[in-house]
C-alpha positions in Angstrom: -11.4 2.5 -8.4 -12.1 0.3 -5.5 -15.9 -0.3 -4.9 -15.7 0.7 -1.3 -14.4 4.2 -2.4 -17.2 5.0 -4.8 -18.9 7.3 -2.2 -15.7 8.7 -0.8 -14.2 12.1 -1.6 -12.0 12.4 -4.7 -8.9 13.0 -2.7 -9.3 9.7 -0.8 -9.7 7.9 -4.1 -6.6 9.6 -5.5 -4.5 8.6 -2.4 -5.6 5.0 -2.7 -4.9 4.9 -6.5 -1.4 6.3 -5.9 -0.7 3.7 -3.2 -2.0 1.0 -5.5 0.3 2.1 -8.3 3.3 2.0 -5.9 2.2 -1.5 -4.8 2.1 -2.8 -8.4 5.7 -1.5 -8.9 6.8 -3.0 -5.5 5.4 -6.4 -6.5 7.9 -6.5 -9.4 10.7 -6.4 -6.8 9.1 -9.1 -4.5 7.6 -6.6 -2.0 3.9 -6.4 -1.1 4.1 -3.2 0.9 4.9 0.4 0.0 6.6 3.1 2.1 6.3 6.5 0.4 6.8 9.7 2.3 3.7 11.8 2.9 5.5 14.8 1.4 6.1 12.8 -1.8 2.5 11.8 -2.0 1.4 15.4 -1.5 3.8 16.6 -4.3 2.7 13.9 -6.8 -1.0 14.4 -6.1 -0.7 18.2 -6.0 -2.2 18.3 -2.5 -1.1 19.5 0.9 0.4 17.1 3.5 -2.6 17.5 5.8 -5.1 16.5 3.1 -2.9 13.4 2.3 -2.8 12.5 6.0 -6.6 12.8 6.3 -6.9 10.5 3.2 -4.6 7.9 4.7 -6.6 8.0 8.0 -9.8 7.5 6.0 -8.4 4.5 4.3 -7.5 3.1 7.7 -11.0 3.6 8.9 -12.4 1.8 5.8 -10.0 -1.1 6.5 -8.3 -0.9 3.2 -4.7 -0.4 4.4 -2.7 -1.0 7.6 0.4 0.8 8.7 3.6 -0.5 10.4 6.5 1.8 11.2 9.8 0.0 11.3 12.1 2.8 10.2 12.0 6.3 9.0 8.8 5.9 6.9 5.5 4.2 7.5 4.9 0.9 5.6 1.5 0.6 4.1 0.0 -2.8 3.7 -3.1 -3.6 1.6 -5.7 -5.6 3.6 -7.1 -8.7 2.0 -10.6 -9.6 3.4 -11.2 -13.3 4.1 -13.6 -14.6 1.4 -17.0 -15.8 2.4 -18.0 -19.2 1.3 -21.1 -19.3 -1.0 -24.2 -21.0 0.5 -24.6 -24.7 -0.4 -27.7 -25.3 -2.5 -29.9 -28.0 -0.9 -33.0 -27.8 -3.0 -35.2 -26.9 0.1 -36.5 -23.6 1.3 -34.0 -21.0 2.4 -33.6 -21.0 6.2 -34.2 -17.7 8.0 -31.2 -15.7 9.2 -29.8 -16.6 12.6 -29.4 -13.1 13.9 -32.0 -10.9 12.2 -31.9 -7.2 12.8 -34.9 -5.9 14.9 -35.4 -3.0 12.5 -35.2 -4.7 9.1 -35.3 -8.4 9.8 -32.2 -8.9 7.6 -28.6 -9.5 8.4 -26.6 -6.4 9.1 -23.2 -6.3 7.5 -20.5 -5.9 10.2 -18.1 -3.0 10.2 -15.3 -3.5 7.7 -12.7 -2.6 10.3 -13.9 -5.5 12.5 -13.9 -8.1 9.8 -11.1 -10.8 10.0 -8.4 -9.5 7.8 -4.9 -10.7 7.0 -1.9 -8.6 6.1 -0.5 -9.8 2.8 3.0 -10.9 3.3 2.9 -10.9 7.1 0.7 -13.7 8.2 0.5 -15.6 5.0 1.8 -18.7 6.7 -1.1 -18.7 9.2 -3.6 -18.3 6.3 -2.1 -21.3 4.4 -2.1 -23.5 7.6 -5.7 -22.7 8.5 -8.3 -25.4 7.8 -10.7 -23.1 6.1 -8.2 -21.9 3.6 -7.9 -25.3 2.1 -11.6 -25.4 1.1 -12.5 -21.8 0.4 -11.3 -20.3 -2.9 -9.3 -17.1 -2.4 -9.3 -14.4 -5.0 -5.9 -13.0 -6.0 -4.9 -9.8 -4.3 -4.3 -8.2 -7.7 -7.9 -8.9 -8.6 -9.2 -7.3 -5.4 -7.1 -4.1 -5.6 -6.6 -3.5 -9.3 -7.3 0.1 -10.3 -8.0 1.1 -13.9 -5.1 1.1 -16.2 -5.8 4.6 -17.5 -5.7 5.9 -13.9 -2.4 4.1 -13.3 -1.0 5.6 -16.5 -2.2 9.1 -15.6 -0.6 8.8 -12.1 2.7 7.5 -13.6 3.0 10.4 -16.0 2.1 12.9 -13.3 4.8 11.5 -11.1 7.3 12.3 -13.8 5.9 15.9 -14.2 4.4 15.2 -17.6 2.1 18.0 -18.7 -1.4 17.1 -17.5 -3.2 18.5 -20.7 -1.1 16.1 -22.8 -1.6 12.9 -20.8 -4.9 11.8 -22.3 -3.5 12.4 -25.8 -0.5 10.2 -24.9 -2.7 7.4 -23.5 -4.9 7.4 -26.7 -1.9 7.4 -28.9 0.2 4.7 -27.2 -2.1 2.8 -24.8 -2.0 2.6 -21.0 0.1 -0.6 -21.0 2.9 1.1 -23.0 2.6 4.2 -20.8 3.0 2.3 -17.6 6.1 0.4 -18.9 7.6 3.6 -20.2 7.1 5.3 -16.9 8.6 2.4 -15.0 11.6 2.5 -17.4 12.1 6.2 -16.9 11.8 5.9 -13.1 14.4 3.2 -12.9 16.8 5.1 -15.2 16.4 8.3 -13.2 17.0 6.4 -9.9 20.1 4.7 -11.3 21.3 7.8 -13.1 21.7 5.9 -16.4 19.6 8.3 -18.5 21.2 10.1 -21.5 21.8 13.8 -20.9 18.4 15.5 -21.4 17.0 18.7 -20.0 14.1 17.1 -18.2 12.1 13.9 -17.9 9.4 15.2 -20.3 11.9 15.5 -23.2 13.2 12.0 -22.6 9.6 10.5 -22.4 8.7 12.2 -25.7 11.8 10.9 -27.3 10.9 7.4 -26.0 7.4 7.7 -27.4 8.7 8.7 -30.8 11.3 5.9 -31.2 11.6 3.3 -28.4 14.1 1.3 -30.5 16.8 3.9 -30.0 16.6 3.3 -26.3 17.1 -0.5 -26.6 13.4 -1.5 -26.6 12.4 -4.4 -28.9 9.0 -5.3 -30.2 8.3 -9.0 -29.5 4.9 -10.5 -30.3 3.2 -7.1 -30.4 4.6 -6.0 -27.0 7.5 -3.7 -26.3 10.1 -5.4 -24.1 12.2 -3.2 -21.8 16.0 -3.5 -22.1 17.9 -4.6 -18.9 19.2 -1.9 -16.6 22.9 -1.3 -17.2 25.1 -2.8 -14.5 26.5 -0.2 -12.1 30.3 0.5 -12.2 32.2 -1.9 -10.0 34.3 0.0 -7.4 37.9 -1.1 -7.3 39.1 -3.0 -4.2 41.7 -1.7 -1.8 44.4 -4.0 -3.4 43.5 -2.7 -6.9 43.8 0.9 -5.7 47.2 0.2 -4.2 48.4 -1.5 -7.4 47.3 1.6 -9.4 49.2 3.9 -7.0 52.3 1.7 -7.3 52.0 1.9 -11.1 51.8 5.7 -10.9 55.0 5.7 -8.8 56.7 3.6 -11.4 55.8 6.1 -14.1 57.3 8.9 -11.9 60.5 7.0 -11.5 60.9 6.6 -15.3 59.3 3.2 -15.8 61.5 1.6 -13.2 60.1 -1.0 -10.9 59.0 0.5 -7.7 61.1 -0.3 -4.7 59.4 -2.0 -1.8 58.2 0.3 0.9 60.1 0.5 4.2 58.3 -0.9 7.3 55.9 1.5 8.8 55.8 3.9 5.9 52.6 4.5 4.0 52.3 4.8 0.3 51.4 8.5 0.5 54.4 9.3 2.7 56.7 7.4 0.2 55.1 9.3 -2.7 55.7 12.6 -0.9 59.3 11.8 -0.1 60.1 10.9 -3.7 58.6 14.1 -5.0 60.7 16.1 -2.5 63.8 14.2 -3.6 63.1 14.9 -7.3 62.5 18.6 -6.6 65.8 18.9 -4.6 67.6 17.1 -7.4 66.2 19.5 -9.9 67.3 22.5 -7.8 70.8 21.2 -7.5 71.2 20.5 -11.2 69.5 23.7 -12.4 72.2 26.4 -13.2 
């Protein structure tokens, strides 16, 4: 859980964890933003759409996400606060603060939404070209927004409609890393429609937990490696479809080579004409 969300409502934390899980999956495909529908978030989190919308608005107020709408769905970007350089040790007394607060005499932390922030993946070029970025160490984005693995595993199984009372048992038995990889594997197979015929996702996941080898997984150095996604069927080109239709006409003509089509006559019209001729010939010869 993000430290800024420790005092927030549980629904806000769940919305952020779900977005963080989507982001980790998007990073595998080279994207650093997520664009889920609010209805999908509500269904996965078992909340209503209004509650999800309030949670997203609260995350905006805290400065944790930013939204851009370029199409049908909103794109949610995680905000990366600029790191503050540590004070240089000089050995002398610590100087007083420049702008003390009249009430406490200490520096007041500015609002998170007013801090200089950068959208990851949008103005990365400006950050790299700035003079301060060359000297100040920047923490990795994955270190700033890395939810607990157990929370990710629970969210992944809930997204696949896995029974909630059995989730903790599955995590203890197989570990959160294996659960996350299995959920990613199932999500990709469901999206590409390359799953074997099963009644539901739960039956497939349980079969995968029992014997990953039968689904093409391999145990390498103590880690289960996922098999590659099967290549989608290549659609035939227009020339290949015409060649198949010509071959079909040859079979109708008794394995004789098909005659060239007359000018301005389509293949379907020629096919229809030959079928009519064959039917007329059959009627003439039938006693």
